[in-house]
N, C-alpha and C positions, 0 to 999 in steps of 0.2 A: 502492500499500498505507500501511496505517495504522501508525504507529511501535508500537502494542503486538501488531501481527500476526506471527504466528510464517509465514514463507513455507514450512517445511515441513509445516506441517500441513496437512491437506486432509481431504477426505471418507473416504478410504481410512485414513488414520490415525484419524479418529474411529470409524470401522466397526471398526477391530480392536480398539480400545480397549472398547468395549462389547461385543464378543465374547468378550475376555479377561475382562472384568468377570462376564460370564453364566458362562463355565466355572469362574470362582474362588467365584462363590456356589455353584455347584454341587456344586463338589469338597468346600465346607465342610458343605454340606446332607448329602453322602455319607458324608463323616467324622462328622457328629454323630449321622448314622443309624446307624453302625458303632459309637459308644459309646453310645447308648442301647441298641441291640443286646444288647452284652455287658452293661451295667447289669440289665437286664430276665432275662437267661440267668443272670447270677450271683445273681441275687434281688434285688439293690441297689435295683430298679425294679419296681413290682407289675407281673403277668402280669393280674390281675383287674380287672373294670369298677369304677370308682369308685362309692359308695354318693352322693356326692354332691360336685358341683363348682360354684367360685366364680371370678368372674373380675373384674378389677379392675385399677386403674392398680398399675404398679409401686411396690414398698415398698422394694427395697433390700435385700431377703432374696435370700439364694444358690439358685439354678435346682437341682433336684435331677437333674435331667439333664446340664446342660453344666457347670453348679459358677461360672457366672458370675451376678454381682448382676443384679435387675432394675432399670429405671432409671424414672423418672418417666414416661417416654413409651411404656415398654412395657406391654402389656396381659398381667398377670400371673395364670396359672391356679392355684387350689389346690384340691387334691382329696383329699378323705375317703374311706377303706377302711371296710370293714367289721368289720375291726378295730382300727377307730380311730386308725391309723396317716394322717399328713398328707403330701401332697408339695407341691411349689411347681414350678411350670415356666415358662418364657416363652411365647408363644401359639405360635413355632414350634416348642419343642422340647414343648410339650403333643401338637403334631397328629403328630409325628414319634413321639413315646410311643405313640400310640393306635395309629396304623399298626403299628409294630414288637411291642408285645405282641399283636398279633393273630396276628404271623406265628411266635411261638416255641409249638413243641410241647408 
């Protein structure tokens, strides 16, 4: 056994860790979907399709869906509506918003 090797860690531990990570990602996505759904229902995010969509690198501005700023490594979406309102999203938030707005009555 090597000095840095952990004898309690094996393939089963690694698999459980990966499963746990996947579950955490899914829960976060579910939570974000619920947040976006509530914002669309409350009129804080639009139901209508954008007139224009731009994508670029994160600018540090706050995402209108999750409230967190975008960073340089993020893809940031900026959408313009017919009434001249503009919204900013992370790529994942944009995708979830697009799905959720179609589900609203």
